DOSEDO-474226 format. One line per field, with one value per residue: x, y, z of N, C-alpha, C, O in turn; residue in one letter. Coordinates in steps of 0.001 Angstrom, whole numbers, plus 500000, padded with zeros to 6 digits. Layout:
residues N
n.x = [X,...];
n.y = [Y,...];
n.z = [Z,...];
ca.x = [X,...];
ca.y = [Y,...];
ca.z = [Z,...];
c.x = [X,...];
c.y = [Y,...];
c.z = [Z,...];
o.x = [X,...];
o.y = [Y,...];
o.z = [Z,...];
r = [a,...];
//
This chain:
residues 147
n.x = [221337,218322,216675,214330,211789,210533,208220,207641,206427,207268,206164,206321,207486,209679,211109,212900,214783,215877,217093,219244,220917,221371,222654,225003,226271,226223,226830,228404,230525,232000,233020,231270,228726,226021,222478,220700,217939,217561,217673,215429,212123,209423,206714,206419,208224,208910,209936,212190,213239,215613,215905,217637,216438,215439,217139,218085,219466,219812,218766,216721,215442,212467,211757,209320,209479,208008,205103,206182,208826,211111,213335,216016,217218,219638,220598,221725,223809,224429,227707,228611,227190,227794,228795,227535,225301,223156,222775,222142,219765,218175,218004,216634,214187,213380,212990,210920,208843,208520,207749,205333,203981,203640,205629,208220,210908,214030,216068,219224,221746,224879,227581,230977,232433,230419,229470,230290,228852,226128,226129,226382,223842,222337,222056,222763,225235,224403,225381,228110,230700,229625,229205,227949,227395,230139,231233,232214,229832,227726,225086,222782,220711,217841,215644,212849,210774,211561,211939];
n.y = [335177,333485,331378,328851,326451,323146,320668,317212,313983,310515,309904,312156,314205,315652,313982,312324,314190,314888,312488,312337,314432,313548,311055,311955,313618,312171,309477,308840,310628,309504,307291,305133,302881,302496,303173,305938,305705,303147,303289,304492,304968,304760,304610,306144,308306,311840,314319,317045,319710,322209,325263,327494,329965,328211,326123,323109,322861,321604,318937,316884,314189,313451,311021,309448,307948,307181,308336,310606,311024,311766,310907,312620,312259,311494,314090,316478,318839,320717,320872,323412,325120,324710,325671,328129,328687,327147,324507,325002,326414,324389,322586,324238,324581,321922,321351,323179,322119,319532,320175,321435,319197,317887,316517,315908,315353,315134,312837,311938,310546,311425,312004,311770,314115,315983,316397,318726,320772,320080,320194,322962,323687,322854,320117,317086,314657,311206,308686,306340,306099,304608,302558,303274,302302,301825,304169,306369,307301,309210,309033,311630,313912,316046,317864,319330,320715,322578,325055];
n.z = [477513,477335,479201,478828,479752,479189,480005,479604,478449,477864,475367,473823,471074,471890,473495,472013,471169,473649,474328,472541,473474,476147,475676,474388,476343,478797,478299,475874,476283,478307,477197,476894,475561,475820,475488,476517,476747,477624,480332,481216,482638,481226,481947,484204,484330,484174,482037,481860,479964,479038,477255,475081,473397,470629,470967,472415,475574,477976,480215,482384,484426,486150,488384,490038,493249,495461,497280,498405,497679,495019,492343,490935,487807,485255,484577,482333,480734,477896,476544,475633,477210,479831,483135,483100,484514,483730,484674,487370,486961,485846,488015,489838,488449,488296,491044,491573,490000,491148,493757,493194,492309,494667,496061,498553,498919,497252,495682,494421,492251,492188,490034,490976,490321,490241,492775,494395,493048,493497,496292,496711,496057,498122,498547,500311,501147,501229,501168,500886,498411,495352,492421,489229,485983,485953,486951,489537,491970,494216,496533,497010,498834,499285,501258,500151,501211,503014,501974];
ca.x = [220686,216969,216387,212937,211672,209384,208044,207005,206463,207986,205564,206457,208614,210825,211837,214020,215778,216555,217930,220487,221755,221780,223660,226263,226898,226324,227272,229518,231640,232813,233440,230304,227959,224614,221531,220032,216548,217568,217621,214204,210912,208426,205396,206313,209142,208548,211165,212280,214334,215818,216199,218069,215630,214937,218231,218093,220746,219910,217617,216740,214269,211805,211249,208691,209859,206822,204263,206908,210183,211423,214756,216484,218081,220103,220742,222789,223874,225283,229058,228742,226417,228213,229377,226844,224067,222087,222540,221417,218401,217458,217697,215578,212932,213054,212433,209641,207862,208195,206970,203986,203376,203382,206726,208945,212336,214700,217240,219945,223033,225786,228946,231920,232802,229258,229093,230363,227757,224889,226262,226085,222398,221671,221984,223717,225631,223680,225962,229500,230831,229181,229478,226924,228109,231574,231624,231915,228680,227298,223687,222586,219299,217448,214252,212438,209719,212167,212204];
ca.y = [333901,333424,329964,328455,325036,322368,319355,316315,312568,309621,309848,313456,314332,316229,312896,311898,315259,314795,311278,312682,315202,312690,310101,312658,314162,311221,308141,308868,311416,308659,306120,304039,302696,302258,304192,306459,305251,301878,303572,305240,304314,305561,304601,307096,309446,313146,314889,318503,320180,323663,325764,328856,330136,326887,325163,322313,323076,320763,318095,316049,313330,313259,309659,309257,306735,306894,309540,311739,311170,311589,310868,313404,311359,311787,315520,316741,320193,320789,321359,324848,325880,324372,326770,329371,328778,326306,323413,325564,326725,323119,322095,325100,324242,320574,321452,323872,321178,318446,320766,321608,317864,317424,315730,316658,315035,314775,311974,311841,309865,312404,311610,312354,315477,316869,316543,320129,321519,319800,320709,324403,323841,322385,318662,316514,313273,310218,307364,306231,305973,303385,302657,303077,302172,301851,305536,306638,308145,309344,309411,312909,314159,317386,318042,320548,321391,323587,326309];
ca.z = [477327,477871,479402,478994,480102,478734,480632,478637,478781,476962,474028,473168,470137,472602,474131,471157,471237,474939,474283,471830,474397,477262,475197,474099,477556,479908,477909,474929,476824,479192,476443,476997,474327,476102,475050,477718,476840,478343,481761,481472,483116,480500,482577,485309,484229,483622,481516,481820,479127,479021,475920,474795,472185,470240,471120,473637,476258,479167,480487,483581,484539,487433,488546,491349,493973,496267,497286,498992,497158,493606,492032,489795,487056,483903,484293,481360,480183,476713,476861,475349,478193,481189,483938,482748,485288,483182,485615,488520,486506,485698,489364,490382,487774,488751,492398,491477,489461,492088,494856,492651,492225,496020,496645,499577,498962,496010,495801,493154,492231,491576,489724,491938,489916,490387,494188,494855,492422,494220,497661,496656,495900,499330,498638,501259,500878,502036,500952,500485,496965,494692,490991,488200,484714,486260,487283,490951,492280,495598,496687,497680,499124,499722,501647,499446,501966,503893,501248];
c.x = [219333,216563,214893,212911,210437,209392,207288,207122,207131,207441,205635,207607,209872,211690,213061,215146,216564,217472,219266,221429,222253,222831,225012,226992,227159,226952,228518,230738,232532,233154,232516,229481,226488,223767,220773,218607,216454,217439,216336,213079,209729,207058,205280,207223,208469,209864,211069,213465,214393,216304,216732,217489,215079,215992,218138,219455,220896,218640,217812,215437,213776,211279,210642,209116,208723,206035,204962,208236,210241,212931,215004,217493,218502,220163,221941,222670,224853,226631,229211,228039,226799,228928,228781,225507,222935,221755,221751,219966,217571,217072,216580,214218,212459,212378,211081,208546,207514,207469,205515,203244,203155,204467,207521,210442,212834,215932,217913,221219,223985,227114,229865,232252,231658,228862,229202,229236,226467,224953,225936,224590,221620,221510,223071,224009,224855,224188,227471,229520,230282,229351,228232,227642,229610,232112,231284,230774,228484,225812,223646,221089,219080,215962,213818,211242,210259,212333,211114];
c.y = [333935,331956,329767,326942,324435,321056,318486,314874,311796,309636,311172,313433,314928,315155,312503,312927,315174,313572,311584,313436,314320,311679,310776,313065,313084,309880,308195,309581,310601,307327,304917,303977,302379,303374,304642,305963,303912,302061,304304,304337,305051,305619,305628,308319,310691,313803,316403,318851,321695,324064,327185,329152,328758,325795,324441,322448,322221,319983,317334,315256,313325,311828,309531,307920,306247,308200,310751,312035,310981,311470,311766,312521,311977,313281,315722,318170,320166,321425,322863,325720,325564,325558,328130,329501,327904,325165,323866,325867,325454,322572,322928,324779,322851,320633,322150,322909,320109,318949,320933,320271,317233,316577,316584,316351,314636,313948,311956,311051,310775,311753,312380,313808,316472,317120,317997,321004,321324,320276,322194,324662,323234,320884,318158,315067,312333,308799,307480,306102,304614,303607,302375,303207,302427,303245,305784,307642,308205,309651,310717,313122,315623,317362,319373,321223,322548,324950,327311];
c.z = [478036,477988,479607,479239,479481,479496,479643,479128,477647,475529,473273,472155,470800,473261,473318,471172,472553,474989,473623,472759,475541,476833,474992,475374,478609,479534,477021,475490,477760,478520,476528,475709,474572,475481,476295,477857,477575,479846,482154,481980,482491,481158,483689,485199,483663,483235,481515,480929,479165,477638,475991,473423,471816,470390,472463,474295,477513,479395,481792,483622,485983,487443,489940,491962,494858,496342,497907,498309,495642,493466,490822,489067,485732,483595,483387,480864,479012,477079,476674,476387,479640,481824,483581,483467,484795,484137,486825,488136,486355,487071,489981,489765,488209,490117,492385,491025,490485,493331,494412,492566,493603,496659,497620,499652,497582,496361,494433,493346,491457,491245,490661,491601,490121,491836,494663,494290,493219,495666,497710,496577,497066,499456,499582,500877,501786,501779,500795,498969,496510,493194,490170,486875,484893,486571,488753,491111,493790,495595,497459,497825,499488,500066,501043,500097,502810,503226,501445];
o.x = [219226,216154,214272,213887,209429,210430,206405,207826,207505,208193,205065,208592,210988,212863,214151,216323,217780,218523,220309,222615,223440,223806,226046,228204,228213,227547,229565,231869,233687,233527,232941,229526,225772,224292,220261,218112,215392,217132,216178,213086,209098,206314,204167,207009,207591,210803,210022,214567,213376,217007,216333,217981,214326,215762,218114,220482,221994,217582,218941,214462,214566,210452,211376,209115,208501,206278,204377,208721,209527,213694,214298,218493,217831,219822,223029,221570,225965,226682,229874,228269,226193,229580,229436,224671,221853,220582,220808,219048,216389,215936,215666,213213,211272,211320,210179,207455,206338,206656,204586,202025,202551,204236,207511,211170,212169,216727,217237,221712,223907,227698,229560,232342,231896,228007,228262,228726,225797,223943,225282,224117,220396,220875,224161,223150,224666,223521,228020,228473,230453,229612,227545,228421,230247,233315,230181,230758,228999,225329,224374,220294,219989,215133,214362,210745,209493,212817,211184];
o.y = [334361,331346,330423,326243,325109,320407,318963,314589,312359,309403,311292,312722,314725,315388,312363,312568,315368,313619,311136,313116,314347,311464,310232,312877,313088,309222,307656,309186,310961,306362,303793,304887,302030,304383,303810,305813,303568,301109,304693,303122,305877,306578,305964,309293,310615,313834,316976,318340,322375,323319,327974,328657,328178,324657,325076,322187,322121,320306,317160,315596,313210,311462,309508,306890,305043,309097,311835,313166,310159,311873,311685,312092,312846,313701,315205,318657,319653,322398,323520,326928,326094,326346,329160,330321,327914,324885,323201,325602,325443,322143,322372,324711,322643,320036,321749,322886,319804,318223,320615,320221,316166,315974,317812,317027,313909,314320,311959,310904,310880,311043,313497,314644,317679,317964,318476,321881,322294,320717,322648,325726,323113,320420,318727,314354,312618,307824,308564,306008,303605,304727,301375,304140,303132,303480,305450,308693,307374,310425,310899,312589,316327,316905,320422,322219,323398,325894,328415];
o.z = [479186,477000,480443,478967,479271,479624,478930,480097,476618,474582,472189,472354,470321,473551,473874,471185,472564,475628,474098,472827,475866,477554,475378,475477,479246,480387,477382,475207,477984,479186,476262,474881,473633,475012,477044,478974,478094,480564,483311,481779,483151,480951,484095,485922,482803,484031,481215,481124,479303,476955,476847,472409,472598,469981,473518,473668,478060,478855,482250,482951,486920,486608,490928,491287,494988,495535,497932,498353,495068,494344,489817,489644,485175,482489,483641,480603,479130,477832,477477,476437,480571,481139,483739,483087,485381,484384,487253,488913,486700,487269,490589,490472,488460,490321,493121,491595,490679,493902,495156,492731,493703,497707,497540,500379,496844,497225,493405,494464,490233,492064,491078,492500,490170,492103,495297,494987,493572,496214,498649,496978,497008,500402,499649,500358,502968,502125,500600,498330,497194,492755,490379,486678,484110,486466,489186,490470,494538,494769,498435,497051,499928,499279,501388,499572,503265,503852,500904];
r = [m,n,i,t,f,k,s,f,t,h,d,s,p,l,y,e,e,s,i,i,l,r,n,r,i,l,i,e,a,v,g,r,h,e,d,c,r,d,f,d,f,p,e,k,d,i,y,i,s,s,y,d,e,s,t,l,i,g,t,a,i,i,t,p,l,d,n,k,r,v,q,m,r,q,m,a,v,d,n,d,y,q,s,k,g,v,g,r,a,i,v,n,e,f,e,r,v,v,i,e,l,g,y,s,e,v,i,l,h,a,r,e,v,a,v,p,f,y,k,k,l,g,y,v,l,s,s,d,v,f,y,e,i,e,i,p,h,f,e,m,r,k,n,i,n,k,q];
//
């Protein structure tokens, strides 16, 4: 597998493709009916998608919070590509991009099942459990200046 990445904004044709994947993996898979675009901030979000050749296999959103912190949101990996290093590759690319943009901390809301994955990548828990769309989540953080 040869993973490549594309960064884009809300007005790119790649945006619609990422919505389909995010809805399928993050919303429909847990029996919800929202549309992922309802959770976006088009005026400030930067989208990153990963591809195997021309096939979209994963995506995540960079949402700036202030001049030092960003939030990683809506990370999704196609079911056929899970447990194959795609998620790790997306996080690595995400961190590379936000360092290049001058940010120093990443915050994310991890579903309970994803906490071990993010811990392996150096993220630490920074909250007790809370619920987003009725699903247990934990806030996690990582200082990316230490690398």
